[in-house]
N, C-alpha and C positions, 0 to 999 in steps of 0.2 A: 175666477174672480172677475167681476165687472171692472172695466177701467173707469176710474173716477177723475173728473177734472176738479179744479178749484171751486167752481160753482156747485157741483154735486156735493162736495165736502161741506161747503158753507150751508147748503140746503139741509143736509142731514143734521148738522149742528143746530140749525134753527128749529128743525122739527123735534129734536130731542128736548129743546128748551120749551117749545110750545107746539104740541101736535095739532092743536086746534087753529093755528094761524091760517088765515085765509090765503088763497093764491095771490090776491091783490096785495096783502101785507107782505108776504114773502117776496113777491116780485119787486115791490118798492125797496125792501131791505137789500135785495141782491142785484137790483138793477136790471131786472128782466120783466117781461110782460106776464100777466097772470096765466095766459095760455102756455107760455114757455115753461113756467113753473109747474103747471099741471102735467105737461108731457114728461118733464124730468121726474116728478114725483111718481108718476105711473110707471116709468121705466125702472126706477129704483125699487118700486114695489114688486114688479114682475121679476126683476133680477133677484129678489129675495133679500135685498139689503134692508128693506123696511118689512119687518115681520108682521106688524099690526099696530094698532093704536089702543091704548088702555087708559083707564082712569086710575089715578093713584089715590087710594083711600087712606084715611087716618085710622090706624089700628086702635088708638086710644078712644077715639070718638065712637068706635064700634064696640067698645067694651073689651077689646083684646089687650089686657093689661100685661100679659107675659109674652115676651119674645125670647126664644131660646134657640141655641144651636145644639143639635143632638148628633153625636157620633155613634155609629153602629159598627161593631166588629162581628163578622160572620163566623159561625162555627163550621159552616160548609158552603161550598160554592156549587153544589149540585144544581144543575139547570132547573129542575122542577121546583126546588126550594127557593132559588133566587127569583124565579118567575112569580111565585106567590107573594114573596116579600115585596118585590117592586110593584105588584098589583095593589097591595095594601098602601104603599107609599103614595101611589098615584090617586087612590080613592079617598084618602083621609084629607078632609078640607083644611085641617089645622097644619098640615105639612104643606108649606107654600113653595118650597124649593128643595131639590135634592140633587146631590152630586155623588158620583163614585170618586173615590180618592186613592192616592197612593199613601203609603205609610201604615201606621197602626190601625187606623179606622178604614173600613171599606166604604162607608157612606157618611155623608154629612147632610143633615136635614135642618132646614130652617123651619121653625115652628112658631105659630101664634096661638095662644090659648087665652081664655077668659080669665083664668086664675091658676094658681099653683096646683090646685086639685085637678084641673083639666090636664095639665102637663103630666102630673103623676099618673093619671088614668091612661094617657097615651103611652107612657113608658111601660107601666106595669101591667096593663090589661091588653095592650095591642102589640107593642114591639117585643118586649122580653119573652112573652109566651110563644113567639114564632119559633118553630123548630130549627131554623137556620141561624138564629141570632145567638151569639155567644156573650156579647157584652154591649151595654149601652151607657153612654156618658152624656150628661147634659151640662151646658153652660148657659146660665140665664143672663140675658142682656140687662145691664144696669141702666145704660144710657146709650143712645145711638148718636154719636157726634157728627156723622156724615151719612146722609141717606143715600140710597142707591142713585148714583149719578149717571150722567150721560157717558157713553163710551168715548174714549179718547180717539179722535179721528183727525 
């Protein structure tokens, strides 16, 4: 782990709030020159603390009206079956995040679909027919009261 000082932590916090902030703006906010900010940012990127910069899109504006969390319980953990299942998960654009879990479910998938028919198709035509899948459950998001926020640092 890279040793971080207070300025590094403040810089990471500022970048989580606005990844487009200029080095000048960040420098002013943190009391450093733009070149010092640039060097610190580059060091944090090289160290892997900053994985990248992305645009946050509005799912509703894109017509993605259904967000759901889907749990998948596997019937088998045979390496070849798990490999084909994880390949499907990685290739399906409507599955935006996936985690392996402890407990009853083996996987938790975050899914965005245009409508309930799209979610139904994903579950019944893609996930359930896979030979390694034993059970699928979905929970449809009614409202998201907190969006994915910055990491606590």
